N, C-alpha and C positions, 0 to 999 in steps of 0.2 A: 831967264837968260837963256834956256833951253829953247822955249818958242821962239825968241827972237832970232838965234842962230838957226834955227832949222828954216825960218822964213828967209834968212840972208843966203841960206846955202841953196835953197829952191831957185833964188834969182841967179845964183853962180851957175847952177846946172842948165838953166833955162839959156844963158848967155854963152856957155860952152857946148851945148848940144841943142842948138834951135831946131833941128828937123826932127827930134824926139818928139813923140807923142807928149802932150801936157801930163797927162796921168803916170807915164812913165819915169818923168822927172823925180819924183818921189822917192824912186828906187835909187836915184843917183843921189839925191841930197842925202837920205838916210846912210849911205856908205861913205859919204865927205863926212858926216857927223861922227860916224863909228872912228874913223881915221883920227878926228880931231879929239876925240875922246881919249885915244890911247896915249896922248902926251901927257895924263895925269901920271901914268906908270912910267915914266921915263926914269926916274931915280930908282925904282925897285928893279926895273926891267935890265939895266944897263951900268948902275952903280951898286946897288946893294946885293943883287943877286942871291936873295936867299929865297927859299920855298916859301910863297906867299899866296900865289895864284889859287883860287878857286874857281873852276868853269862849272856853270850849273845850268843844263840846257835839257829841254824836251820838247821841243818843236819838231818841225818836219825832218824826217830822216836825212832828205837830200841836201837841206841845209847844213846838218850835223857833219855829212860827209865833206860837204864843199869848204865849208867855212870853220865850224868848230871844232872837229877833230885835227886838222893841220895847227890851228892856232894852239892847242893842248899839246901836240907834240912839240911844236916850237919852243914851248915854255919849259918842257922837259929837257930838250937838248941845252936849254939855255940855264938850267938849274933852278928855275923858278917855279916850277909846278908842284903846288902843294897838295889838291884834290880835285877830281873830277865827278861830276854828279850827271847822271843820266836816266835813261828808262832800262826798264826791264830788259835781261839778256844783251847789253851792250858791252859788256867787260871785254870780250874778245877783242873789240875795236880799241880799247885803251888798254891793252895789253901793256904798255909802257908806263901806265900810271900806279903808282905805288899805292894808292888810296882812290879806288874807284867805287863809287855808291850808285847801284842801281835803284833808286828811289821813286820812279814814277812807272806806273803799271800802264798808262795811256800817253800817246803824244798829243799834245795841243798844238793844230798848226797856227792858231793866234799868237802863240808864245814866241813866235818868231818875231812879231812886229814890236817896235820899239825895244828890241834887245840889242843894245847897243855896245856890249862887253867885249866884242870882237871887232877886228879892224875891217872884216868884210860879213854883213850880215844878209845880204839880200842881192838881187839881180843888178847888174852894173856892166858898162861899157869898159871897164879897166878895174883892176882889182889891186890891192895893196899886198905883195908877198913879203913885206919885211918882217913881220911875226906869222909867219905861214911855212910849214916845212912838209915836203912829201913823207906821207907815213908809209914805212916800208913793210905793209902787209903782206906783199908776193915773197919777200926775202924771209920774213918771220914765220909765214905759214906753210912754206913749201916743204913736201913730206913725200915718203914713199907709199903711202896708202892708196892714194888715187892715181896710180900710174897705169897705163893700160898699154895694149899692143899699138894702138894707132893713137895720134895725138887728140888732145881734149877740143871740143868744140860745145861751148855751153850756150844754150837759148834760155834766156833770162826773160820771160815773159811775165806779162800782168794782165789782169782782167778786173777792173774795178772803177767806181764812179769818178770821174775826173771833172773838177769845177764845177760840181753839181750837175753833171750831164752824164749820159752814157759813155761806156768805154769807147775810146778811140784810138789809143795808142796801144795796140795789141796785136798778135799774130793770130788770125783765125785758123780753123782746122785745115782748109785747102791751102793754106800759105805754109803751115807747119808741115803738111803732106809733102808738099813740092821741094821743101828745105832738105828735110830729112830723106828723102826718097833719092835725092842728088847727091848727098854728102855724107852718108852715112858709112859707104865703104871707104871713105879716106879718113875719116874721123871717128872717134868714140864720143858720140852726142850725150849730154848730160841735160837734161829739160829741167827747168827749175820755174815754178811759179808757187810762190809759200801759201800756204793755207792761213786763214785769219787766227788760226791756234797755235801757229808757229812764228810770228812776228807780232810785236807791238804795232797797235793801229793807230792811225790818225783820222782824219776825217774822210776817209776814203773808202768806202764801202766793198769790199772783195766780194765779187760775183761769181758764179760758176759757168766757166766754160764748157766742162763736160769733156775735156780732153784727155784726162788722165786713164780712163778706162779705155778711149780710144787706142792711146798710144799703146797700152799694154798687150791691146789685141793685134794692132795693124802695124807697130814697129816694135816689137819686144826686144829688139837689140838696142833700143835707146835707154839710157839708164835714168830713172827718175829721182830726183832729190829726196822726194817722199819716201821712197823705198832705202836709199842710201841712209837717211835719218834713222830710220829703224833698224837697219844693219848695224850701225855704227853708235847706236844709242848710249851704250856703256863706255864708249870711247871719246866722246863730245860732250861739251859741256851743255850746249843748246844749238838750235838750229842755225844761228849766226855763225857760230864755231866752225859747223859743217861747212857753211857757204864758204868761209874764208881757206879753209883747208882744200876745199874743191877748187875755187876759182885760183888759188896760189900756183896751181898745176897746170893752168890753161894760158893760152896766148889768142885763142880766136873767140870772141864773144859777139853774140846778137842780144841787144837789150832794150829795154823799152823807155821813154821819157820819164824822168824824175829819179828817185832813189835807187831803182833798178839800174837805169844807165849811169848814175855817180859810182855805184859799188862796182860795176865791171870795169870802169875806168881807172881803178886802182891796180890794176895788176899788168899792165904794158901790154904788149901786142898790137892786136886791133881788136876795135870796139865798133860794130854798126848798131846806131842807135836810131830807133824807129820814133819820131819825135814830129807830130803833125804841126803844122805852122798855124792851126785855128787855136792852139791853147799853150800856156806857158809863155815865160818872158825871155827864155834862152834863144828864140829867134830874134826878136829886134835888137839884142845886145850881142848877138852873135858869139854866145858863150862856149859853142862847140868847138869853137878854134883858140879859145883862151884858158878858161879854169879847168875844162874837163881833160884835155891833154896835159894841163900841168900837174893834174893828180898823182900822174905815175911817169908821163912821157908817153903814153898810149898813143897811137894813131886812131883819131876819131872820124868814122863816116858818118856823116847824117843823112838817114832816110827819111824824107818828108811823107812819103806813102808807103803802106805794105808793096808796092808794084817797084818801088826804088831799092828794095833788100836785095832781090835776086840779081840785078847787076852788079851791085857792089861784092856779092859773094863769088859770083863769076870772076869778077876781075881780082880779087883778093884772097879767096879762099879756095880757088881749085886747087892749088898747092899746097900741102899741109905745111907748117913750120918746119925750117929745117931742110927742106927740100931742095934740089936746085932748079934755078927758074929756066 
């Protein structure tokens, strides 16, 4: 029955989106099936409304932030969440879950395929927000620890294998130098590129950009998330907890394609996302205008190349938050 329905939904996707590439219609089909699958839970979700839902996920971090975490929070608000299960060091994201289990030591990106337990599970031109609720990470984690004389600007960089190819979505050292030199007098810049020992990995091998030593020598006024982790190790439960505390006090972000961009989009303000058109499905589905801003109401600015980052900064970051235009 499931195979027949999936074939039928592929035809529906073809008829509705004839201009979308054939291979991309499978994403649309799968999201249609996810939404139909939710019909099974109508009595439990809207009539019985007792804690029953167990949400178990260990796929890509990006998918977890965009689809799974808001689904879990909706069930929390609905009174139907019983348990959440995810990877190591994810408890801070599921602060609302009374029973969160960190079961998986590693993310398996294939786990996102055929995962039909949430209303949205992959890329799509439209999303179902009926069982999707904004998770108030910013208000929950705002604090007086990471408050500085200048407003924060977080550069959330990455440098890892992407789609089995060399890194493409990252800020190189010359670009970092240009950004920091221009904006360090207006903002307290915090630089964040997690090491493999600080986060749970999936299929993306983290490589060495050799920028941390360069930053310490060339721009010592830039705070490194690694150093903050060492400084506050006795006050935070893990690196994710630290990220949430720091991000919650920030309204200006520069982030990279994938989970890095999704996390920065949870905290309002403005998020410049570097995402090259040669990879990822966010582009053909135009998701930087749909689900990314939906995560918190953030303004999302999509830079397709490193060269496009600076003009966005000049236009939107020249005056720090709260300053008159």
